[in-house]
C-alpha positions as CSV (number, residue, x, y, z in Angstrom):
1,M,10.1,-29.5,4.1
2,F,13.6,-29.3,2.9
3,I,16.4,-30.9,4.8
4,Q,19.8,-30.5,4.0
5,Y,22.6,-32.6,6.0
6,T,26.1,-34.0,5.8
7,P,26.1,-37.7,5.0
8,T,28.4,-39.1,7.9
9,R,27.4,-42.6,8.4
10,I,27.8,-43.5,4.7
11,I,24.8,-46.0,4.2
12,T,24.3,-45.0,0.7
13,G,27.5,-43.2,-0.3
14,Y,25.3,-40.3,-1.6
15,G,22.5,-38.1,-0.4
16,G,22.7,-34.6,1.9
17,K,19.2,-33.4,0.5
18,L,15.5,-34.3,1.1
19,E,12.3,-32.7,0.1
20,C,8.8,-33.5,0.8
21,D,5.7,-32.5,2.2
22,V,4.8,-31.9,5.7
23,Q,1.6,-33.7,7.5
24,Q,2.0,-32.3,10.9
25,Y,4.4,-29.4,12.2
26,D,4.3,-28.0,15.6
27,V,6.7,-25.8,17.1
28,T,7.4,-25.2,21.0
29,D,9.5,-23.2,22.8
30,S,10.9,-24.6,25.9
31,P,13.0,-22.5,28.5
32,E,15.9,-24.5,30.1
33,G,17.1,-23.2,33.6
34,K,16.4,-23.4,37.2
35,E,13.8,-21.8,39.8
36,H,15.0,-21.0,43.5
37,K,12.5,-19.9,46.2
38,A,14.1,-18.5,49.3
39,L,12.8,-18.6,52.6
40,S,11.5,-15.2,52.3
41,G,9.1,-15.9,49.3
42,I,11.6,-14.3,46.9
43,T,11.7,-16.4,43.4
44,E,14.9,-16.7,41.7
45,H,15.3,-17.4,38.0
46,T,18.4,-18.6,36.6
47,V,18.2,-19.1,32.6
48,Y,20.1,-20.9,30.8
49,R,19.0,-21.0,27.0
50,I,15.3,-21.4,25.3
51,D,15.2,-24.0,23.0
52,R,13.0,-24.0,20.1
53,Q,11.4,-27.6,19.0
54,H,10.3,-28.3,15.6
55,K,8.3,-31.7,15.8
56,L,7.5,-32.8,12.2
57,K,6.0,-35.9,10.4
58,T,5.9,-36.4,6.7
59,V,3.1,-37.2,4.5
60,P,3.0,-41.0,3.3
61,L,5.9,-41.1,0.7
62,K,6.1,-43.8,-2.0
63,L,9.6,-44.6,-1.8
64,S,12.1,-46.7,-3.7
65,D,14.7,-48.8,-2.0
66,S,17.3,-46.0,-3.0
67,E,15.1,-43.2,-1.7
68,L,14.3,-45.3,1.6
69,A,18.2,-45.8,1.9
70,V,18.4,-41.8,1.9
71,W,15.9,-41.0,4.6
72,R,17.7,-43.8,6.9
73,E,21.1,-42.1,5.9
74,F,19.7,-38.8,7.4
75,G,18.5,-40.6,10.5
76,A,21.8,-42.2,11.4
77,S,23.9,-39.0,9.9
78,C,21.9,-36.8,12.5
79,A,21.3,-39.1,15.4
80,F,23.7,-37.7,17.5
81,G,23.7,-34.4,17.5
82,E,24.9,-33.3,14.2
83,F,23.6,-29.9,12.7
84,F,21.7,-29.8,9.8
85,T,19.6,-27.3,7.8
86,L,15.6,-27.3,8.1
87,D,13.3,-25.4,6.2
88,P,9.9,-26.7,7.7
89,L,7.4,-24.7,5.2
90,G,9.9,-24.2,2.1
91,T,11.7,-26.1,-0.7
92,E,15.1,-25.7,-1.9
93,A,13.8,-23.8,-4.9
94,A,11.4,-21.4,-2.6
95,P,13.1,-21.3,0.8
96,D,10.9,-20.0,3.3
97,N,12.7,-20.2,6.8
98,Q,15.9,-22.1,7.0
99,V,17.3,-23.0,10.3
100,T,20.2,-24.7,11.7
101,V,19.1,-27.6,14.1
102,Q,20.0,-30.8,15.7
103,M,18.0,-33.8,16.0
104,K,16.6,-34.3,19.5
105,M,18.1,-38.1,20.5
106,K,15.9,-41.0,19.6
107,T,13.3,-39.1,17.9
108,F,13.4,-40.3,14.3
109,K,11.0,-42.7,13.9
110,E,10.2,-44.7,10.4
111,S,6.9,-46.0,9.7
112,R,5.8,-48.5,7.3
113,M,2.7,-48.4,5.4
114,A,0.7,-50.6,3.1
115,G,2.6,-51.1,-0.2
116,Q,6.0,-48.9,-0.7
117,F,4.6,-46.0,1.7
118,F,6.7,-45.0,4.6
119,T,6.3,-41.8,7.1
120,F,9.1,-40.6,9.0
121,S,8.8,-38.1,12.0
122,F,11.4,-36.6,14.1
123,T,11.9,-33.6,16.6
124,A,14.4,-30.9,15.7
125,V,15.8,-28.6,18.4
126,E,17.2,-25.0,17.8
127,V,18.7,-23.0,20.3
128,I,17.5,-19.5,20.1
129,Y,18.8,-17.8,23.0
């Protein structure tokens, strides 16, 4: 997974790129709209958009304090709908399918394991229609 973002919260003073392997990656298309059923039985649909949700979880990462700070910078910088570039299965050197996404609010999670190992999970939303 490759992530490129603009550090806006200035926790570390640097950053902007993250790269790691993915343990879990799920994609779901979620239509946004409304449905109305008339007395005659006819159903009418109003479509606003279709969101593609990318749910990701990293493999356990052994991180130094400065590397951990960059991950926290990413979470803070993209927590309120800021756009970033995500390539779920590619790397910076070998891109696969880069998309511009926004982090779904309150989905960034940091989990500490034994030692200096951490996993991160979040959901990114791409508007496709």
